C-alpha positions in Angstrom: -8.6 60.9 46.7 -9.7 60.4 43.2 -5.9 61.1 42.3 -4.9 58.1 44.7 -7.7 55.8 43.5 -6.6 56.2 39.6 -2.8 55.5 41.2 -3.4 52.2 43.4 -3.5 49.9 40.1 0.1 51.4 38.9 0.9 50.9 42.6 0.0 47.2 43.0 1.9 46.6 39.7 5.0 48.3 40.7 4.6 46.1 44.1 4.0 43.1 42.1 7.1 43.3 40.0 9.4 44.3 42.9 8.2 41.2 44.7 8.7 39.3 41.7 12.2 40.2 41.2 13.1 40.0 45.3 12.0 36.4 45.5 13.4 34.8 42.0 17.0 35.7 41.8 19.1 32.3 42.5 21.9 32.5 45.0 25.2 33.4 43.6 28.0 30.9 44.4 25.7 27.8 45.1 25.0 26.7 41.6 27.2 23.4 41.1 30.2 23.8 39.2 32.2 20.8 37.2 35.4 21.1 35.4 37.1 18.4 33.2 40.6 17.9 32.6 42.4 14.9 31.2 39.6 12.8 31.4 38.6 13.6 35.2 36.0 15.6 36.5 36.2 18.1 39.3 34.0 19.7 41.6 34.8 23.1 42.1 31.3 24.6 43.3 32.6 26.2 46.2 36.3 26.5 45.2 37.9 29.7 44.0 39.2 31.0 40.8 42.7 31.6 40.6 46.5 30.3 40.5 46.6 28.8 44.1 47.6 24.8 44.0 43.8 24.1 45.1 41.9 26.7 42.7 41.1 26.5 39.0 41.5 28.7 36.2 39.9 29.0 32.5 42.3 29.7 30.1 41.8 31.8 27.1 41.4 28.9 24.4 38.1 28.5 22.5 36.6 25.8 24.8 33.7 25.4 27.5 35.2 25.8 31.2 32.7 24.9 33.3 29.2 22.9 33.9 26.0 22.7 35.7 26.0 19.0 35.9 28.6 16.0 36.5 27.9 14.5 33.2 29.0 17.9 32.0 25.9 18.3 29.6 24.8 21.9 30.7 27.2 24.6 30.1 27.5 27.6 32.5 27.2 30.7 30.4 30.1 33.0 30.0 32.7 30.2 31.2 34.9 30.2 27.9 38.3 28.3 28.1 39.8 25.3 28.7 39.7 24.0 32.4 42.7 24.2 34.2 43.1 22.3 38.1 45.6 23.6 40.4 47.8 20.6 41.7 45.9 20.1 45.1 42.5 20.2 43.6 40.9 17.0 44.4 39.0 15.0 41.4 35.7 12.9 41.7 36.8 9.5 41.5 
């Protein structure tokens, strides 16, 4: 019984750490994503990256491909490259 009492703080710490991680991660794929090409801004939040006519690509140039806001001031981490929209991808008016 004394061993269990001594382990209670450790068990509580592990449970608290698990709860903190389990409830604080943002859902991927629902964060806003925007790209720009030829002065036009595209909302690609729910658009797949690919070579389809309604998809987009980030080529290998040293540039920022995606942003978290429509003003294009907050870059998305690990989204390097030039934003290239597919021909059927609508831009924001």
